[in-house]
Structures are given as structure tokens and as C-alpha cells.
C-alpha positions in Angstrom: 31.1 -97.0 -104.8 28.5 -94.7 -106.2 24.9 -95.7 -106.8 24.0 -96.8 -110.3 20.2 -96.5 -109.6 18.4 -95.0 -112.6 16.8 -91.7 -111.6 13.0 -92.0 -111.3 12.4 -88.9 -113.4 13.6 -87.7 -116.8 15.2 -84.2 -117.0 13.0 -82.4 -119.5 16.0 -80.8 -121.1 18.3 -83.7 -121.4 17.1 -85.6 -124.5 17.5 -83.3 -127.4 19.4 -85.1 -130.1 22.9 -83.6 -130.4 23.0 -84.0 -134.2 19.4 -84.3 -135.4 19.0 -85.5 -139.0 15.2 -85.8 -139.2 12.6 -83.1 -138.3 10.5 -85.6 -136.5 13.3 -86.1 -133.9 12.6 -82.6 -132.7 8.8 -82.5 -132.7 8.1 -83.5 -129.0 7.2 -80.4 -127.1 9.5 -81.4 -124.2 12.4 -80.4 -126.4 11.3 -76.8 -126.5 12.6 -76.0 -130.0 9.9 -73.5 -130.9 9.5 -70.3 -128.9 7.0 -70.7 -126.1 3.7 -68.9 -127.0 0.9 -68.0 -124.6 0.0 -70.0 -121.6 1.6 -67.5 -119.3 -1.6 -67.4 -117.2 -1.5 -71.1 -116.7 2.2 -71.1 -116.0 1.7 -68.4 -113.4 -1.2 -70.3 -111.8 0.8 -73.5 -111.7 3.7 -71.6 -110.0 1.3 -70.4 -107.3 0.0 -74.0 -106.9 3.6 -75.2 -106.4 4.2 -72.4 -103.8 1.1 -73.0 -101.8 1.3 -74.0 -98.2 0.0 -77.6 -98.8 2.5 -80.3 -98.1 1.2 -82.5 -101.0 -0.9 -81.5 -103.9 -2.2 -82.9 -107.2 -3.1 -81.2 -110.5 -4.4 -82.4 -113.8 -3.8 -80.8 -117.2 -5.9 -81.9 -120.1 -6.1 -81.0 -123.8 -6.0 -82.4 -127.3 -2.7 -83.3 -128.9 -0.7 -80.2 -129.9 -2.2 -77.8 -127.3 1.1 -77.5 -125.4 0.6 -79.7 -122.3 4.0 -81.2 -122.2 5.8 -78.0 -123.1 4.0 -76.2 -120.3 4.9 -78.8 -117.8 8.5 -78.9 -118.9 8.7 -75.1 -118.4 7.3 -75.5 -114.9 9.9 -78.1 -114.2 12.7 -75.8 -115.3 11.3 -73.0 -113.2 11.1 -75.2 -110.1 14.6 -76.7 -110.7 16.1 -73.2 -110.7 14.5 -72.9 -107.2 16.1 -76.0 -105.9 13.3 -78.5 -106.5 13.7 -82.1 -107.6 11.7 -82.2 -110.8 11.1 -84.2 -114.0 8.8 -86.6 -115.9 8.2 -89.9 -114.2 9.8 -92.9 -116.0 7.6 -95.9 -116.8 9.7 -98.1 -114.6 10.7 -95.8 -111.7 12.2 -96.5 -108.4 10.5 -94.0 -106.1 12.9 -94.2 -103.2 14.8 -91.2 -104.3 11.7 -89.0 -104.5 10.6 -90.1 -101.0 14.0 -89.6 -99.4 15.2 -86.3 -100.9 15.0 -83.3 -98.6 14.3 -81.0 -101.6 10.7 -80.1 -102.6 9.5 -82.5 -105.3 7.5 -81.9 -108.6 6.7 -85.0 -110.6 5.0 -84.8 -114.0 3.2 -87.9 -115.3 2.6 -87.8 -119.1 -0.2 -90.0 -120.5 -1.5 -90.4 -117.0 -4.7 -92.0 -118.2 -2.7 -95.1 -119.2 -0.7 -95.2 -116.0 -3.2 -95.2 -113.2 -1.6 -98.0 -111.2 1.7 -96.2 -111.2 0.0 -92.9 -110.3 -1.6 -94.5 -107.3 1.7 -96.0 -106.2 3.4 -92.6 -106.7 0.9 -90.8 -104.5 1.1 -93.5 -101.8 4.9 -93.2 -101.8 5.0 -89.5 -101.6 2.6 -89.5 -98.7 5.5 -90.9 -96.8 7.6 -87.7 -97.1 6.1 -86.3 -94.0 6.1 -82.5 -94.0 8.5 -82.2 -97.0 6.5 -80.6 -99.9 5.6 -82.5 -103.0 3.5 -81.9 -106.1 2.3 -84.3 -108.8 1.1 -83.0 -112.2 -0.8 -85.4 -114.3 -1.0 -84.9 -118.1 -3.8 -86.5 -120.2 -5.9 -85.9 -123.2 -9.2 -85.7 -121.2 -10.8 -86.6 -117.9 -12.8 -89.8 -117.9 -13.5 -93.0 -116.0 -9.7 -93.3 -115.2 -9.9 -89.9 -113.4 -13.2 -90.7 -111.7 -11.9 -94.0 -110.3 -8.3 -93.0 -109.5 -9.2 -92.9 -105.8 -10.5 -96.5 -105.8 -8.5 -98.7 -103.4 -6.3 -96.0 -102.1 -5.4 -94.9 -98.6 -7.2 -91.9 -96.9 -4.2 -89.6 -97.4 -4.3 -90.3 -101.1 -8.0 -89.8 -101.4 -7.7 -86.5 -99.6 -5.1 -85.2 -102.1 -7.3 -86.5 -105.0 -10.3 -84.7 -103.6 -8.4 -81.4 -103.4 -6.9 -81.7 -106.9 -7.1 -78.8 -109.3 -7.5 -79.2 -113.1 -6.6 -77.1 -116.1 -8.1 -77.7 -119.6 -6.0 -76.2 -122.4 -7.9 -75.0 -125.4 -6.7 -73.5 -128.7 -4.0 -70.8 -128.6 -4.7 -69.3 -132.0 -8.3 -68.7 -133.0 -7.7 -66.8 -136.3 -6.2 -67.9 -139.6 -3.6 -65.1 -139.3 -2.6 -66.1 -135.8 -2.2 -69.8 -136.8 -0.1 -68.8 -139.8 2.1 -66.6 -137.7 2.6 -69.4 -135.1 3.4 -71.9 -137.9 6.0 -69.7 -139.5 7.6 -68.8 -136.2 7.8 -72.5 -135.2 9.0 -73.6 -138.7 11.8 -70.9 -138.5 13.1 -72.3 -135.2 13.0 -75.9 -136.5 14.8 -74.9 -139.7 17.4 -73.1 -137.7 18.0 -76.2 -135.6 18.2 -78.4 -138.7 20.4 -75.9 -140.6 17.8 -75.6 -143.3 18.3 -72.1 -144.7 16.6 -72.1 -148.0 13.7 -69.7 -147.4 10.4 -69.7 -145.5 8.1 -72.7 -145.9 4.7 -72.3 -147.5 1.9 -72.1 -144.9 -0.2 -75.3 -145.3 -4.0 -75.4 -144.6 -4.0 -75.2 -140.9 -6.9 -76.7 -138.9 -9.3 -74.3 -137.1 -10.1 -74.5 -133.4 -12.6 -77.4 -132.9 -10.9 -79.4 -135.7 -8.6 -82.2 -135.2 -5.6 -80.2 -134.0 -7.1 -77.9 -131.5 -3.8 -76.4 -130.5 -4.0 -74.1 -133.5 -1.5 -75.9 -135.7 0.7 -78.9 -135.7 4.1 -79.4 -137.4 4.7 -82.6 -139.4 8.1 -83.4 -140.8 7.1 -82.7 -144.4 5.9 -79.2 -143.4 9.4 -78.0 -142.4 10.5 -77.9 -146.0 9.8 -75.0 -148.3 7.9 -75.3 -151.5 11.0 -74.7 -153.6 12.8 -77.5 -151.7 10.0 -79.9 -152.3 9.8 -79.1 -156.0 13.3 -78.1 -157.2 13.6 -76.5 -160.6 
């Protein structure tokens, strides 16, 4: 009889609703509806980090909501999966045995890591038992803070060594001009409209926040902004 054990990680491409009816079903970056913009330097750097000679390694990606953290990590997962790695986003209640036992290289993304420090410690301790089989853990959070400073507390020497050698990436704004933000918004809105079979013209560009404002990613899509002005106010 085959095992019914739930996989410890989510496949970043497996949860797109098959028949989405509401725009907000498609907003999480893990779904990859909009065309990937920028971050090629970060993606290349993370690829080199994965390919380094280290057996185990840890990295941290921080940035405000909307800066593309999850999308970047999902793309890294897809790239590594094509090279035979076991990859994905760690589930809240994960059985780690499969990650420890697999012979394949492992890449585990942990979203909202600042709220999951106990699970992160357990994950690092478990992966240390893989011997010389490569593994990588990529933590995703809004910012560094006390949680990051104290992550090494009450951990084994192997875990403290990995934490001490961790690399970090801070994602800032992608689009710094009003023209760039408008272009990014229209490109994303077009992809969302295509996915939702909304074909009644381009939406009006809303007032988009500037870098340093609330949405430092350059722009954010909300469900109401996927509808054109004519659709909101029919004649």
C-alpha cells in the first residue's frame, strides 16, 4: 500500500484555481499570473547560492509586501526542480522525514518566517541529519528583527554555524518612476484580465504609491483595480 503522508512542502505551481471567479483568488505572487519583472540579479545570485559547495546553507529575503519576495522564491523553486531538486514552500504542519531521507538536493522556502521561528529551528536541526547531501533553506520575511537575532538561541552547534554563515537579500522598489509604475500596473492588469476572461478594454491607472510609501514594490493590485473605468460605471 502506498504512503498517504502529506508532503512537507507545497509545490509553488499547484494551487492556481482552475476556474477563478474573483480577482483576489489570483493575487498571491506564488501563482505567477503577471509576467516576472526585474529581480534577475537576485535570481542569478540565489542560483549561485544553491550551486555553491556548501552542504547546508541558509538565506533570508526581506522586503515590504508587494516587493516580489514570494514570486522570486517560487521561480527559484521551479528552476531547481527542473534540475532534479526537491523543492517547495514548507507547510505549517510538516513531517520533515521526507526532506531528511531523500537523496535529491533539497530547497525549502519558509514564508512568514518571522512567525515560525520554532519550526525553522526544527527544520534546520532535521536537515543537519542529511549528512553530505546538499540542502538549502530560504527564509522569507518582511524585515529582520529580534526574531532573526535570536534564531540561534537554544540550537545545536551545526545549526548555529549555518545561521552564522547565512546570506541576506533586501528587496527594494522595482519601479521608481511614475511611468514605470504605470507600465507595470497595466502589464499586470492585462495578464489578470486575460486569466479572468475580462476583455472590455484597459483599466484606468489608479494613483500608485511612490517608493518609500506604503507599497514599496512600486504598485499593488487590488480586486477593484482589475476593472476598467467603463465597467465600473456603465453607461
